[in-house]
C-alpha positions in Angstrom: -7.9 65.7 -7.6 -4.8 64.0 -9.3 -4.9 61.0 -6.7 -8.5 60.6 -7.6 -8.2 60.5 -11.3 -5.2 58.3 -10.8 -7.0 55.6 -8.7 -10.1 55.4 -11.5 -7.2 54.7 -14.2 -5.9 51.9 -11.9 -9.5 50.6 -11.2 -10.2 50.7 -14.8 -7.4 48.8 -16.0 -7.7 46.3 -13.1 -11.5 45.8 -14.2 -10.7 45.5 -18.1 -7.9 42.9 -17.1 -10.7 40.9 -15.1 -13.1 41.2 -17.8 -10.6 40.1 -20.3 -9.5 36.8 -17.8 -13.3 35.9 -17.6 -14.2 35.8 -21.3 -14.9 32.5 -22.3 -12.4 30.7 -24.8 -13.2 30.6 -29.1 -14.0 26.9 -28.4 -15.7 24.7 -26.0 -14.7 20.8 -25.4 -16.1 17.9 -23.3 -14.3 15.1 -21.8 -14.1 12.3 -19.0 -12.3 13.5 -15.8 -8.7 12.4 -15.0 -9.5 11.2 -11.6 -8.7 7.3 -11.1 -10.4 6.6 -8.0 -7.5 4.8 -6.7 -6.5 2.9 -10.1 -3.2 3.4 -11.3 -4.0 3.4 -15.0 -5.0 6.2 -17.3 -8.4 6.1 -18.6 -9.2 3.6 -15.8 -11.7 4.9 -12.9 -12.5 2.1 -9.8 -15.7 3.2 -8.2 -17.3 1.1 -4.9 -21.2 1.2 -4.0 -21.7 0.0 -0.4 -24.2 -2.7 -0.5 -27.0 -1.9 2.0 -26.7 2.1 1.0 -28.0 1.8 -2.6 -26.4 0.3 -5.5 -26.4 3.5 -7.4 -23.7 5.8 -9.0 -23.5 8.3 -11.3 -21.1 8.7 -14.3 -20.2 11.9 -15.6 -18.5 14.0 -18.4 -17.4 17.8 -17.7 -17.6 21.0 -19.9 -14.6 23.1 -20.5 -13.9 26.6 -22.2 -17.1 28.4 -20.8 -17.3 30.3 -18.0 -20.9 30.5 -17.2 -23.4 27.5 -19.1 -26.3 29.5 -20.0 -28.0 26.7 -22.3 -28.3 22.7 -22.1 -25.9 20.7 -23.9 -25.4 17.2 -24.7 -22.4 14.5 -25.4 -23.5 11.4 -27.1 -21.6 8.0 -25.9 -21.8 4.0 -26.7 -20.4 1.3 -25.1 -17.3 0.0 -26.4 -16.4 -3.7 -25.9 -13.0 -3.1 -27.8 -12.0 -0.8 -25.0 -11.3 -4.0 -22.8 -8.8 -5.5 -25.2 -5.4 -6.1 -23.4 -7.0 -5.3 -20.0 -7.7 -7.5 -16.9 -10.9 -6.0 -16.4 -14.1 -8.0 -18.0 -17.7 -6.4 -19.8 -20.2 -6.1 -17.1 -23.3 -7.8 -18.3 -25.9 -5.9 -19.2 -28.2 -7.5 -16.9 -26.1 -6.6 -13.9 -27.0 -2.8 -14.4 -29.3 -0.2 -16.1 -28.3 3.4 -17.1 -30.7 6.5 -16.5 -30.1 7.0 -20.3 -28.5 4.7 -22.5 -26.6 7.1 -25.1 -26.5 10.6 -23.9 -25.1 12.8 -21.3 -27.0 16.2 -20.7 -25.3 18.8 -19.3 -28.1 21.2 -18.1 -27.9 25.2 -18.0 -26.2 26.4 -14.7 -23.8 23.5 -14.8 -20.6 22.2 -16.1 -21.5 18.5 -15.5 -23.2 16.0 -17.5 -24.4 13.0 -15.6 -26.0 9.2 -16.1 -27.2 7.1 -13.2 -26.3 3.5 -13.0 -28.2 1.1 -10.8 -26.8 -2.1 -10.1 -29.0 -5.4 -10.0 -29.3 -6.1 -6.4 -29.6 -9.8 -6.8 -27.2 -10.5 -9.9 -24.4 -8.0 -8.9 -23.7 -8.7 -5.2 -24.2 -12.4 -5.7 -21.2 -12.4 -8.3 -17.8 -13.1 -6.1 -16.2 -11.1 -9.2 -18.2 -8.1 -8.0 -16.2 -7.3 -4.9 -13.0 -6.8 -6.9 -11.9 -4.5 -9.7 -13.1 -7.1 -12.4 -16.2 -5.7 -14.2 -16.1 -2.4 -16.4 -18.4 -0.5 -18.7 -16.4 0.9 -21.2 -17.7 4.1 -22.5 -16.8 6.1 -25.7 -17.9 9.8 -26.4 -19.0 10.0 -29.9 -20.8 13.4 -30.9 -21.6 16.7 -29.1 -23.3 19.9 -29.1 -20.2 21.8 -28.7 -16.6 22.5 -30.6 -14.9 19.3 -29.8 -14.7 16.1 -27.3 -11.0 15.8 -25.8 -9.1 13.1 -27.9 -7.1 12.4 -24.7 -10.3 12.1 -22.5 -12.4 10.7 -24.8 -13.2 6.9 -23.5 -13.3 6.0 -19.7 -13.5 2.1 -18.5 -15.4 2.4 -15.7 -14.4 -0.4 -13.1 -17.6 -0.9 -10.4 -17.2 -3.2 -7.4 -19.4 -3.4 -4.0 -18.3 -3.1 -0.4 -20.6 -3.8 2.3 -20.7 -1.6 5.2 -18.5 -3.1 7.6 -15.5 -3.1 5.3 -12.7 -0.5 6.6 -9.7 0.0 9.1 -10.6 -0.7 13.0 -9.1 0.2 16.2 -8.6 -3.3 17.3 -8.3 -3.0 21.5 -8.6 -6.0 24.2 -6.5 -8.7 25.6 -5.2 -12.2 25.2 -4.2 -15.2 27.8 -1.9 -18.1 26.7 -2.5 -20.9 28.7 -1.5 -24.5 29.1 -3.9 -27.6 28.9 -3.7 -28.0 32.8 -4.3 -24.0 33.0 -0.8 -22.7 33.6 -0.8 -19.2 32.0 2.2 -18.7 29.7 1.1 -15.1 28.8 -0.9 -12.1 29.1 -0.7 -9.3 27.2 -2.9 -5.9 26.0 -4.0 -5.7 22.3 -4.0 -2.5 21.0 -3.4 -2.2 16.8 -5.3 -1.6 13.8 -6.5 -4.2 11.2 -8.1 -3.9 8.0 -11.4 -5.7 6.9 -12.1 -6.6 3.6 -15.3 -7.6 1.7 -15.3 -11.3 1.0 -18.9 -11.5 -0.4 -22.3 -10.3 0.8 -22.0 -9.5 4.6 -18.8 -11.2 5.3 -15.4 -9.3 5.9 -12.1 -11.1 6.3 -9.6 -9.7 8.6 -5.8 -9.0 8.0 -5.0 -10.2 11.3 -5.8 -11.2 15.0 -4.5 -10.7 18.3 -1.8 -8.4 18.0 -0.5 -9.4 14.4 -1.0 -8.8 10.8 -0.1 -10.8 7.8 1.3 -14.0 7.3 -1.4 -16.8 8.9 -3.5 -14.3 10.8 -6.8 -13.8 8.8 -10.3 -14.1 9.6 -14.0 -14.3 8.1 -16.4 -12.6 9.7 -20.3 -12.7 8.9 -22.0 -10.1 10.6 -26.0 -9.4 11.2 -25.8 -8.4 14.5 -24.5 -12.3 15.3 -21.1 -12.8 14.6 -19.5 -16.1 13.0 -15.7 -16.6 13.3 -13.4 -18.9 11.3 -9.7 -18.9 10.7 -8.7 -18.5 7.2 -5.0 -18.6 6.3 -3.5 -16.1 3.9 -3.2 -17.4 0.4 -0.8 -14.7 -0.3 2.6 -15.4 0.4 4.6 -12.5 1.9 7.6 -11.5 0.0 11.0 -10.4 1.8 11.6 -6.7 1.9 15.3 -4.6 2.0 15.2 -4.5 5.8 17.8 -2.1 5.3 15.3 0.7 3.9 13.9 0.9 7.5 17.1 0.4 9.8 19.2 2.5 11.7 22.8 2.4 10.2 26.1 2.6 12.3 29.9 2.3 11.7 32.9 1.8 14.2 34.5 4.6 11.5 33.6 6.9 8.4 35.6 9.5 6.6 34.3 12.7 7.4 34.0 14.0 4.0 32.1 10.7 3.0 28.2 9.8 4.3 27.3 6.7 6.0 23.7 7.4 4.9 24.5 6.1 1.6 24.5 2.6 2.7 20.9 2.4 2.9 19.9 5.4 0.7 17.5 3.0 -1.5 20.1 3.1 -4.3 19.7 0.1 -6.8 20.9 0.8 -10.0 24.6 1.8 -9.8 26.2 1.9 -13.0 29.6 0.6 -12.0 32.0 0.5 -8.5 33.1 4.0 -9.2 29.4 5.4 -9.2 29.0 8.3 -6.6 25.8 9.5 -8.1 23.8 7.9 -5.4 21.5 10.4 -3.3 23.5 10.3 -0.6 27.0 9.8 -2.0 29.4 6.8 -1.2 30.7 5.3 2.2 34.3 5.4 2.8 36.5 4.5 5.5 40.2 5.9 4.5 42.3 5.5 6.0 42.2 2.3 7.6 44.7 0.0 5.1 45.2 -3.4 6.9 42.1 -3.0 9.5 38.8 -4.9 9.8 36.0 -2.1 9.9 32.5 -2.5 9.9 29.1 -0.8 9.2 25.6 -2.1 11.0 22.1 -2.3 10.9 19.9 -2.2 13.8 16.1 -3.1 12.7 13.1 -1.7 14.1 12.2 -5.6 15.7 13.0 -9.1 15.1 13.6 -9.7 11.5 14.2 -13.2 9.9 16.9 -12.8 7.4 18.3 -14.9 4.8 20.5 -12.4 2.2 23.1 -9.8 2.1 23.8 -7.4 -1.1 26.7 -5.3 -1.1 28.0 -3.0 -3.8 31.5 -2.0 -3.2 32.9 1.3 -4.4 36.4 1.8 -5.5 38.4 5.2 -6.7 41.3 3.1 -7.7 43.5 4.7 -5.4 42.4 5.2 -1.5 39.4 3.2 -1.7 39.3 -0.2 -2.8 37.2 -3.6 -3.0 38.1 -5.4 0.4 40.1 -8.1 0.3 38.1 -10.1 3.0 34.6 -9.8 4.7 32.4 -11.7 6.9 28.8 -11.3 8.5 27.8 -11.3 12.3 24.1 -11.1 13.4 23.1 -10.4 17.2 22.0 -13.4 19.3 19.0 -12.5 21.1 19.3 -15.2 23.7 22.7 -15.0 24.6 23.2 -11.4 23.6 26.5 -11.8 21.4 27.4 -11.2 18.0 27.9 -14.4 16.0 29.4 -14.9 12.7 27.2 -16.3 10.1 28.9 -16.3 7.0 32.9 -15.5 6.3 34.1 -15.6 2.7 37.0 -18.2 3.1 36.5 -19.2 -0.8 37.3 -15.1 -2.2 33.3 -14.8 -3.0 31.6 -11.6 -2.1 34.4 -9.0 -3.4 33.9 -8.3 -6.8 33.3 -5.1 -8.4 31.0 -3.7 -11.0 28.1 -6.1 -9.5 25.9 -6.5 -6.5 27.7 -9.3 -4.6 24.9 -11.8 -3.1 25.3 -13.8 0.1 22.5 -16.0 1.0 22.5 -18.2 3.9 20.2 -20.1 6.6 17.3 -17.9 7.6 18.3 -16.6 11.2 16.1 -14.2 13.3 17.8 -11.3 14.8 17.5 -7.6 15.6 20.9 -6.2 14.1 23.7 -7.6 11.7 27.1 -6.5 11.0 29.3 -6.7 7.9 33.2 -6.6 8.6 35.4 -5.8 5.6 39.3 -5.3 5.4 41.5 -4.2 2.4 45.2 -5.3 2.9 46.5 -2.1 1.3 43.9 0.6 1.0 40.8 1.3 2.8 36.9 0.4 1.4 34.1 1.9 0.1 30.4 0.8 -0.4 28.2 2.1 -2.6 24.9 0.5 -1.0 23.9 -2.6 1.2 20.8 -4.5 1.3 19.6 -7.3 3.7 16.7 -9.2 3.0 14.0 -10.8 5.3 10.4 -10.8 6.9 9.5 -9.5 10.2 9.6 -11.9 12.6 7.7 -11.5 15.8 8.2 -13.6 18.6 6.3 -15.3 21.2 3.9 -18.0 21.8 0.9 -16.5 19.9 3.0 -16.3 16.5 3.0 -20.2 16.3 1.2 -21.9 13.4 -2.8 -21.5 14.1 -5.0 -24.9 13.3 -8.4 -23.5 14.0 -10.5 -20.6 15.9 -13.3 -21.8 17.7 -15.8 -18.9 19.3 -16.1 -19.0 23.2 -18.5 -16.4 24.4 -20.5 -14.0 22.8 -19.6 -12.3 19.0 -21.7 -9.5 17.9 -21.5 -6.2 16.2 -23.0 -3.0 17.6 -24.7 -0.9 15.0 -24.9 2.0 17.3 -21.2 2.2 18.0 -20.1 0.6 14.7 -18.2 -2.1 16.9 -17.3 -5.5 16.6 -17.3 -7.6 19.9 -15.1 -10.5 20.0 -14.5 -13.6 22.4 -12.6 -16.7 20.8 -10.0 -19.0 21.5 -6.8 -19.8 19.2 -5.6 -23.5 19.0 -2.5 -24.3 17.2 -0.8 -26.4 15.5 1.2 -29.3 16.7 3.8 -29.3 18.3 2.5 -26.2 20.0 -1.0 -27.8 20.6 -0.1 -28.2 24.2 -1.2 -24.6 24.8 -4.2 -22.0 23.5 -4.8 -18.6 23.5 -7.9 -16.8 24.6 -9.0 -13.6 23.2 -11.3 -10.9 24.1 -11.2 -7.9 22.2 -13.4 -5.3 20.2 -13.0 -3.8 16.8 -14.2 0.0 16.6 -14.6 1.1 13.0 -12.4 3.9 12.4 -12.3 4.7 8.7 -12.4 3.5 4.8 -10.6 4.3 1.8 -13.4 4.5 -0.9 -12.9 5.5 -4.3 -9.5 6.6 -3.6 -10.8 8.7 -0.8 -11.0 8.5 3.4 -14.3 8.2 4.9 -14.4 8.5 8.5 -17.2 7.5 10.8 -18.3 10.5 12.8 
């Protein structure tokens, strides 16, 4: 009987706590969501509509502080162009869209969300080239509400709207290529297997970020599709910036002190305070005891890279580890399969403390680089070593492209969401003595819309 009584007390206590937890807050508030839709700016929401799938979307606010909403509530708003000051966005022209209500969100009983439907004009909006990128915004400010307050930190929103066509997305790219000389001599045959991205240009045209087995650089195409497909070559207008190849490379060395860390040299620590700074994520590299000995550190790249710069930040503790007296660079020659020296500090450069020692050299394509160093009296330490370059795929097919012409059928299969391509790539002189024929498919895999993956089923 005592156990039953105790059980009833516990149940009563838990029920009381649960009831307390479910009580409404003393005050209710309304606000915009803090969702960004892929934007990296607070208060800015990127949204996409799909051409051919309805140019409509809902703008909304939410109610907080009430567990169960048993009555209709409202929030008034206004379009405030001043919110666009000092932004990169332009006010959406008023004739580009209409709203289901021009000044009020209504939160119906039983819901915590108030919505207004925005309908884009199918003629004006989709024929504007700026509408395919985050350019036009509807700046909304909440002004009054039936509730206790409007959350001040989420009382405005820049609703940035663009459209995409139904062909935008990531595609599995499979097929084969055949590179031949004018007389029919076969220079290369290879399978194609990679992933390409198609981005909306305008209307039903998408641009691919590659062709054959390559992405980036000069490999882009325009594809206009209904069922028939029109192909043309489009050079990439955006220069590719060199990257710190060290961050994706495998580091090695002929010696590192057991208490130091080889991983320190490519840890990504870009802001040492001085040459005595040990606070990087992986500490420092040191090779004590190596006085008077040449030691090296090495990077093996994930593939061929064209590199033209090396930055090193030396470490010293003023005792066993000092700034080197001499240093030089070698790269792996892929043709001769030998190490070749590309730079040496004959002039005494490259061995300063408390700074990045930047060494520039003529671009060289390689898969590995070594940095040799020697202190005449002690050993050498390194905080970070950076190497800058660009991916440099090799082969006939990476020559500069002059034009692309269709050969055979080029079409889009709506039932399988697949492009079928047959085209010929002509190269610029002096590589115009050969061409590459491509037969491939692009099967729709997924797209990223409003910051969320959408997968084809």
